[in-house]
ChimeraX commands (.cxc) that place a marker at each C-alpha (Angstrom):
marker #1 position -45.94,53.85,-68.53 radius 0.5
marker #1 position -45.82,54.38,-64.75 radius 0.5
marker #1 position -43.70,57.16,-63.29 radius 0.5
marker #1 position -40.80,56.43,-60.83 radius 0.5
marker #1 position -41.99,57.50,-57.40 radius 0.5
marker #1 position -38.60,57.32,-55.54 radius 0.5
marker #1 position -38.26,60.74,-53.99 radius 0.5
marker #1 position -34.79,60.16,-52.43 radius 0.5
marker #1 position -31.83,61.82,-54.00 radius 0.5
marker #1 position -29.86,58.52,-53.77 radius 0.5
marker #1 position -31.35,55.05,-53.96 radius 0.5
marker #1 position -31.36,53.11,-50.60 radius 0.5
marker #1 position -29.29,49.91,-50.54 radius 0.5
marker #1 position -28.67,47.80,-47.41 radius 0.5
marker #1 position -24.85,47.40,-47.36 radius 0.5
marker #1 position -24.43,47.14,-43.56 radius 0.5
marker #1 position -25.28,43.40,-43.24 radius 0.5
marker #1 position -22.79,42.20,-45.87 radius 0.5
marker #1 position -20.08,44.45,-44.38 radius 0.5
marker #1 position -20.70,43.06,-40.86 radius 0.5
marker #1 position -20.59,39.46,-42.13 radius 0.5
marker #1 position -17.35,40.13,-44.03 radius 0.5
marker #1 position -15.77,41.80,-40.99 radius 0.5
marker #1 position -16.74,38.84,-38.77 radius 0.5
marker #1 position -15.23,36.37,-41.27 radius 0.5
marker #1 position -12.02,38.42,-41.49 radius 0.5
marker #1 position -11.77,38.62,-37.66 radius 0.5
marker #1 position -12.31,34.83,-37.37 radius 0.5
marker #1 position -9.65,34.18,-40.01 radius 0.5
marker #1 position -7.18,36.49,-38.21 radius 0.5
marker #1 position -7.87,34.83,-34.85 radius 0.5
marker #1 position -7.49,31.34,-36.34 radius 0.5
marker #1 position -4.23,32.37,-38.02 radius 0.5
marker #1 position -2.91,33.76,-34.72 radius 0.5
marker #1 position -3.90,30.54,-32.93 radius 0.5
marker #1 position -2.11,28.42,-35.54 radius 0.5
marker #1 position 0.98,30.61,-35.26 radius 0.5
marker #1 position 1.00,30.23,-31.46 radius 0.5
marker #1 position 0.62,26.42,-31.77 radius 0.5
marker #1 position 3.46,26.24,-34.30 radius 0.5
marker #1 position 5.69,28.32,-32.05 radius 0.5
marker #1 position 4.91,26.02,-29.11 radius 0.5
marker #1 position 5.43,22.91,-31.26 radius 0.5
marker #1 position 8.87,24.01,-32.38 radius 0.5
marker #1 position 9.98,25.65,-29.13 radius 0.5
marker #1 position 13.22,24.33,-27.54 radius 0.5
marker #1 position 11.31,22.87,-24.59 radius 0.5
marker #1 position 8.99,20.89,-26.88 radius 0.5
marker #1 position 11.95,19.65,-28.91 radius 0.5
marker #1 position 13.68,18.49,-25.71 radius 0.5
marker #1 position 10.54,16.66,-24.63 radius 0.5
marker #1 position 10.23,14.90,-27.98 radius 0.5
marker #1 position 13.88,13.90,-27.82 radius 0.5
marker #1 position 13.39,12.54,-24.25 radius 0.5
marker #1 position 10.31,10.58,-25.33 radius 0.5
marker #1 position 12.27,9.12,-28.25 radius 0.5
marker #1 position 15.10,8.06,-25.91 radius 0.5
marker #1 position 12.65,6.45,-23.48 radius 0.5
marker #1 position 10.88,4.59,-26.28 radius 0.5
marker #1 position 14.17,3.23,-27.62 radius 0.5
marker #1 position 15.21,2.21,-24.10 radius 0.5
marker #1 position 11.86,0.46,-23.63 radius 0.5
marker #1 position 12.33,-1.43,-26.90 radius 0.5
marker #1 position 15.84,-2.48,-25.82 radius 0.5
marker #1 position 14.56,-3.68,-22.43 radius 0.5
marker #1 position 11.76,-5.67,-24.09 radius 0.5
marker #1 position 14.32,-7.31,-26.38 radius 0.5
marker #1 position 16.48,-8.16,-23.34 radius 0.5
marker #1 position 13.46,-9.57,-21.53 radius 0.5
marker #1 position 12.61,-11.77,-24.49 radius 0.5
marker #1 position 16.18,-13.11,-24.46 radius 0.5
marker #1 position 16.19,-13.99,-20.76 radius 0.5
marker #1 position 16.00,-17.64,-19.83 radius 0.5
marker #1 position 14.21,-18.58,-16.63 radius 0.5
marker #1 position 16.53,-20.77,-14.62 radius 0.5
marker #1 position 15.10,-24.11,-13.60 radius 0.5
marker #1 position 16.20,-24.43,-9.98 radius 0.5
marker #1 position 16.20,-27.99,-8.67 radius 0.5
marker #1 position 13.87,-28.78,-5.78 radius 0.5
marker #1 position 16.81,-29.67,-3.49 radius 0.5
marker #1 position 18.37,-26.24,-4.04 radius 0.5
marker #1 position 15.05,-24.52,-3.35 radius 0.5
marker #1 position 14.73,-26.53,-0.13 radius 0.5
marker #1 position 18.23,-25.43,0.94 radius 0.5
marker #1 position 17.34,-21.81,0.23 radius 0.5
marker #1 position 14.17,-22.18,2.29 radius 0.5
marker #1 position 16.13,-23.73,5.19 radius 0.5
marker #1 position 18.73,-20.94,5.07 radius 0.5
marker #1 position 15.99,-18.32,5.14 radius 0.5
marker #1 position 14.44,-20.06,8.16 radius 0.5
marker #1 position 17.78,-19.99,9.99 radius 0.5
marker #1 position 18.14,-16.27,9.32 radius 0.5
marker #1 position 14.58,-15.58,10.48 radius 0.5
marker #1 position 15.15,-17.54,13.71 radius 0.5
marker #1 position 18.39,-15.67,14.41 radius 0.5
marker #1 position 16.73,-12.29,14.18 radius 0.5
marker #1 position 13.82,-13.38,16.43 radius 0.5
marker #1 position 13.94,-11.46,19.72 radius 0.5
marker #1 position 12.99,-13.59,22.72 radius 0.5
marker #1 position 13.42,-10.63,25.06 radius 0.5
marker #1 position 10.88,-8.59,23.13 radius 0.5
marker #1 position 8.41,-11.50,22.99 radius 0.5
marker #1 position 8.69,-12.20,26.73 radius 0.5
marker #1 position 8.18,-8.52,27.61 radius 0.5
marker #1 position 5.05,-8.43,25.40 radius 0.5
marker #1 position 3.68,-11.60,27.01 radius 0.5
marker #1 position 4.40,-10.24,30.49 radius 0.5
marker #1 position 2.54,-7.02,29.69 radius 0.5
marker #1 position -0.50,-8.97,28.44 radius 0.5
marker #1 position -0.86,-11.64,31.14 radius 0.5
marker #1 position -2.93,-10.98,34.27 radius 0.5
marker #1 position -1.66,-11.99,37.72 radius 0.5
marker #1 position -3.84,-15.10,37.99 radius 0.5
marker #1 position -2.40,-16.68,34.81 radius 0.5
marker #1 position 1.14,-18.04,34.49 radius 0.5
marker #1 position 2.98,-19.33,31.43 radius 0.5
marker #1 position 4.04,-22.96,31.21 radius 0.5
marker #1 position 5.57,-23.06,27.71 radius 0.5
marker #1 position 6.09,-20.89,24.64 radius 0.5
marker #1 position 6.77,-22.28,21.15 radius 0.5
marker #1 position 7.20,-19.79,18.30 radius 0.5
marker #1 position 7.06,-20.93,14.70 radius 0.5
marker #1 position 8.24,-18.93,11.69 radius 0.5
marker #1 position 6.92,-19.77,8.26 radius 0.5
marker #1 position 7.12,-17.51,5.20 radius 0.5
marker #1 position 7.77,-14.48,7.37 radius 0.5
marker #1 position 4.70,-15.10,9.58 radius 0.5
marker #1 position 5.38,-15.72,13.26 radius 0.5
marker #1 position 2.88,-17.89,15.10 radius 0.5
marker #1 position 3.15,-18.66,18.80 radius 0.5
marker #1 position 1.78,-21.61,20.74 radius 0.5
marker #1 position 1.41,-20.72,24.41 radius 0.5
marker #1 position 0.45,-23.04,27.28 radius 0.5
marker #1 position -0.68,-21.38,30.48 radius 0.5
marker #1 position -2.26,-22.21,33.81 radius 0.5
marker #1 position -5.12,-20.08,35.10 radius 0.5
marker #1 position -6.97,-20.07,38.39 radius 0.5
marker #1 position -10.32,-20.44,36.59 radius 0.5
marker #1 position -11.76,-21.03,33.13 radius 0.5
marker #1 position -13.00,-17.44,33.06 radius 0.5
marker #1 position -9.49,-16.15,33.75 radius 0.5
marker #1 position -8.18,-18.39,30.98 radius 0.5
marker #1 position -10.65,-16.99,28.46 radius 0.5
marker #1 position -10.02,-13.44,29.66 radius 0.5
marker #1 position -6.44,-13.89,28.44 radius 0.5
marker #1 position -7.71,-14.01,24.84 radius 0.5
marker #1 position -9.11,-10.48,25.12 radius 0.5
marker #1 position -5.93,-9.29,26.85 radius 0.5
marker #1 position -3.75,-10.65,24.03 radius 0.5
marker #1 position -6.05,-9.21,21.34 radius 0.5
marker #1 position -5.78,-5.78,23.00 radius 0.5
marker #1 position -2.01,-5.80,22.40 radius 0.5
marker #1 position -1.04,-4.53,18.91 radius 0.5
marker #1 position 1.60,-7.26,18.54 radius 0.5
marker #1 position -0.83,-10.20,18.89 radius 0.5
marker #1 position -3.72,-11.09,16.61 radius 0.5
marker #1 position -5.92,-14.04,15.70 radius 0.5
marker #1 position -5.73,-15.45,19.26 radius 0.5
marker #1 position -7.50,-18.82,19.52 radius 0.5
marker #1 position -7.78,-21.16,22.50 radius 0.5
marker #1 position -6.67,-24.67,21.49 radius 0.5
marker #1 position -7.38,-26.84,24.52 radius 0.5
marker #1 position -8.61,-26.79,28.13 radius 0.5
marker #1 position -7.63,-29.37,30.75 radius 0.5
marker #1 position -7.66,-29.73,34.51 radius 0.5
marker #1 position -4.38,-28.85,36.17 radius 0.5
marker #1 position -2.84,-29.30,39.61 radius 0.5
marker #1 position -4.42,-27.70,42.66 radius 0.5
marker #1 position -7.71,-26.83,40.97 radius 0.5
marker #1 position -6.02,-24.75,38.28 radius 0.5
marker #1 position -6.93,-24.96,34.58 radius 0.5
marker #1 position -4.41,-25.67,31.81 radius 0.5
marker #1 position -5.12,-23.86,28.56 radius 0.5
marker #1 position -3.23,-23.61,25.30 radius 0.5
marker #1 position -3.49,-20.78,22.79 radius 0.5
marker #1 position -2.28,-20.13,19.27 radius 0.5
marker #1 position -1.80,-16.58,17.96 radius 0.5
marker #1 position 0.01,-14.52,15.37 radius 0.5
marker #1 position 2.83,-12.31,16.57 radius 0.5
marker #1 position 4.04,-9.10,14.91 radius 0.5
marker #1 position 7.16,-7.85,16.71 radius 0.5
marker #1 position 6.87,-4.33,15.31 radius 0.5
marker #1 position 4.16,-3.20,17.74 radius 0.5
marker #1 position 4.22,-0.45,20.35 radius 0.5
marker #1 position 7.20,-0.96,22.70 radius 0.5
marker #1 position 6.70,-1.63,26.39 radius 0.5
marker #1 position 8.12,1.25,28.49 radius 0.5
marker #1 position 11.62,0.30,29.67 radius 0.5
marker #1 position 11.18,1.83,33.13 radius 0.5
marker #1 position 8.10,-0.26,33.97 radius 0.5
marker #1 position 8.68,-3.01,36.47 radius 0.5
marker #1 position 6.85,-6.38,36.10 radius 0.5
marker #1 position 4.38,-5.33,38.81 radius 0.5
marker #1 position 3.64,-2.06,36.96 radius 0.5
marker #1 position 3.27,-3.76,33.60 radius 0.5
marker #1 position 0.45,-5.94,34.95 radius 0.5
marker #1 position -2.85,-4.27,35.87 radius 0.5
marker link #1:1,2 radius 0.2
marker link #1:2,3 radius 0.2
marker link #1:3,4 radius 0.2
marker link #1:4,5 radius 0.2
marker link #1:5,6 radius 0.2
marker link #1:6,7 radius 0.2
marker link #1:7,8 radius 0.2
marker link #1:8,9 radius 0.2
marker link #1:9,10 radius 0.2
marker link #1:10,11 radius 0.2
marker link #1:11,12 radius 0.2
marker link #1:12,13 radius 0.2
marker link #1:13,14 radius 0.2
marker link #1:14,15 radius 0.2
marker link #1:15,16 radius 0.2
marker link #1:16,17 radius 0.2
marker link #1:17,18 radius 0.2
marker link #1:18,19 radius 0.2
marker link #1:19,20 radius 0.2
marker link #1:20,21 radius 0.2
marker link #1:21,22 radius 0.2
marker link #1:22,23 radius 0.2
marker link #1:23,24 radius 0.2
marker link #1:24,25 radius 0.2
marker link #1:25,26 radius 0.2
marker link #1:26,27 radius 0.2
marker link #1:27,28 radius 0.2
marker link #1:28,29 radius 0.2
marker link #1:29,30 radius 0.2
marker link #1:30,31 radius 0.2
marker link #1:31,32 radius 0.2
marker link #1:32,33 radius 0.2
marker link #1:33,34 radius 0.2
marker link #1:34,35 radius 0.2
marker link #1:35,36 radius 0.2
marker link #1:36,37 radius 0.2
marker link #1:37,38 radius 0.2
marker link #1:38,39 radius 0.2
marker link #1:39,40 radius 0.2
marker link #1:40,41 radius 0.2
marker link #1:41,42 radius 0.2
marker link #1:42,43 radius 0.2
marker link #1:43,44 radius 0.2
marker link #1:44,45 radius 0.2
marker link #1:45,46 radius 0.2
marker link #1:46,47 radius 0.2
marker link #1:47,48 radius 0.2
marker link #1:48,49 radius 0.2
marker link #1:49,50 radius 0.2
marker link #1:50,51 radius 0.2
marker link #1:51,52 radius 0.2
marker link #1:52,53 radius 0.2
marker link #1:53,54 radius 0.2
marker link #1:54,55 radius 0.2
marker link #1:55,56 radius 0.2
marker link #1:56,57 radius 0.2
marker link #1:57,58 radius 0.2
marker link #1:58,59 radius 0.2
marker link #1:59,60 radius 0.2
marker link #1:60,61 radius 0.2
marker link #1:61,62 radius 0.2
marker link #1:62,63 radius 0.2
marker link #1:63,64 radius 0.2
marker link #1:64,65 radius 0.2
marker link #1:65,66 radius 0.2
marker link #1:66,67 radius 0.2
marker link #1:67,68 radius 0.2
marker link #1:68,69 radius 0.2
marker link #1:69,70 radius 0.2
marker link #1:70,71 radius 0.2
marker link #1:71,72 radius 0.2
marker link #1:72,73 radius 0.2
marker link #1:73,74 radius 0.2
marker link #1:74,75 radius 0.2
marker link #1:75,76 radius 0.2
marker link #1:76,77 radius 0.2
marker link #1:77,78 radius 0.2
marker link #1:78,79 radius 0.2
marker link #1:79,80 radius 0.2
marker link #1:80,81 radius 0.2
marker link #1:81,82 radius 0.2
marker link #1:82,83 radius 0.2
marker link #1:83,84 radius 0.2
marker link #1:84,85 radius 0.2
marker link #1:85,86 radius 0.2
marker link #1:86,87 radius 0.2
marker link #1:87,88 radius 0.2
marker link #1:88,89 radius 0.2
marker link #1:89,90 radius 0.2
marker link #1:90,91 radius 0.2
marker link #1:91,92 radius 0.2
marker link #1:92,93 radius 0.2
marker link #1:93,94 radius 0.2
marker link #1:94,95 radius 0.2
marker link #1:95,96 radius 0.2
marker link #1:96,97 radius 0.2
marker link #1:97,98 radius 0.2
marker link #1:98,99 radius 0.2
marker link #1:99,100 radius 0.2
marker link #1:100,101 radius 0.2
marker link #1:101,102 radius 0.2
marker link #1:102,103 radius 0.2
marker link #1:103,104 radius 0.2
marker link #1:104,105 radius 0.2
marker link #1:105,106 radius 0.2
marker link #1:106,107 radius 0.2
marker link #1:107,108 radius 0.2
marker link #1:108,109 radius 0.2
marker link #1:109,110 radius 0.2
marker link #1:110,111 radius 0.2
marker link #1:111,112 radius 0.2
marker link #1:112,113 radius 0.2
marker link #1:113,114 radius 0.2
marker link #1:114,115 radius 0.2
marker link #1:115,116 radius 0.2
marker link #1:116,117 radius 0.2
marker link #1:117,118 radius 0.2
marker link #1:118,119 radius 0.2
marker link #1:119,120 radius 0.2
marker link #1:120,121 radius 0.2
marker link #1:121,122 radius 0.2
marker link #1:122,123 radius 0.2
marker link #1:123,124 radius 0.2
marker link #1:124,125 radius 0.2
marker link #1:125,126 radius 0.2
marker link #1:126,127 radius 0.2
marker link #1:127,128 radius 0.2
marker link #1:128,129 radius 0.2
marker link #1:129,130 radius 0.2
marker link #1:130,131 radius 0.2
marker link #1:131,132 radius 0.2
marker link #1:132,133 radius 0.2
marker link #1:133,134 radius 0.2
marker link #1:134,135 radius 0.2
marker link #1:135,136 radius 0.2
marker link #1:136,137 radius 0.2
marker link #1:137,138 radius 0.2
marker link #1:138,139 radius 0.2
marker link #1:139,140 radius 0.2
marker link #1:140,141 radius 0.2
marker link #1:141,142 radius 0.2
marker link #1:142,143 radius 0.2
marker link #1:143,144 radius 0.2
marker link #1:144,145 radius 0.2
marker link #1:145,146 radius 0.2
marker link #1:146,147 radius 0.2
marker link #1:147,148 radius 0.2
marker link #1:148,149 radius 0.2
marker link #1:149,150 radius 0.2
marker link #1:150,151 radius 0.2
marker link #1:151,152 radius 0.2
marker link #1:152,153 radius 0.2
marker link #1:153,154 radius 0.2
marker link #1:154,155 radius 0.2
marker link #1:155,156 radius 0.2
marker link #1:156,157 radius 0.2
marker link #1:157,158 radius 0.2
marker link #1:158,159 radius 0.2
marker link #1:159,160 radius 0.2
marker link #1:160,161 radius 0.2
marker link #1:161,162 radius 0.2
marker link #1:162,163 radius 0.2
marker link #1:163,164 radius 0.2
marker link #1:164,165 radius 0.2
marker link #1:165,166 radius 0.2
marker link #1:166,167 radius 0.2
marker link #1:167,168 radius 0.2
marker link #1:168,169 radius 0.2
marker link #1:169,170 radius 0.2
marker link #1:170,171 radius 0.2
marker link #1:171,172 radius 0.2
marker link #1:172,173 radius 0.2
marker link #1:173,174 radius 0.2
marker link #1:174,175 radius 0.2
marker link #1:175,176 radius 0.2
marker link #1:176,177 radius 0.2
marker link #1:177,178 radius 0.2
marker link #1:178,179 radius 0.2
marker link #1:179,180 radius 0.2
marker link #1:180,181 radius 0.2
marker link #1:181,182 radius 0.2
marker link #1:182,183 radius 0.2
marker link #1:183,184 radius 0.2
marker link #1:184,185 radius 0.2
marker link #1:185,186 radius 0.2
marker link #1:186,187 radius 0.2
marker link #1:187,188 radius 0.2
marker link #1:188,189 radius 0.2
marker link #1:189,190 radius 0.2
marker link #1:190,191 radius 0.2
marker link #1:191,192 radius 0.2
marker link #1:192,193 radius 0.2
marker link #1:193,194 radius 0.2
marker link #1:194,195 radius 0.2
marker link #1:195,196 radius 0.2
marker link #1:196,197 radius 0.2
view
């Protein structure tokens, strides 16, 4: 029989590791419990209850609106009535068209060696297009008008339509362009001579 050689008064046992693991598990459980308690308090707070009630009201309103939409009948409007509506809209658009504003914009854009012969605006689906006939002293002056119109914020998509010989060596040219009346206003104090460069 071999003798016991442990000389310590108490036997050594490693209890520190199990105690640390148990303490960590207890701390995690306490933290998780506190987190759950905070979430429950937030979930049942008066503000959260009000939000849930508002969401419920909005969802019921959305369901009611979808039911109303399903019950709506699209009216079949006869073609003659649609044509009358289109004609009435055209009359209203022509009444609100400002000739004074258009003429001041054209005057500001035209150089001295080009003069207007005719102006014909057309309004279709809210778009205003303008056909302009002018006489210029030369072909170069007639084409320079395109750049002058394009430089104005009210005019865009300026295209020459035709070129013909005019009286006294002048050139007749016609242009088509889009017109947006809401551009930068011409200063009221400027005289016609000052408006032209």
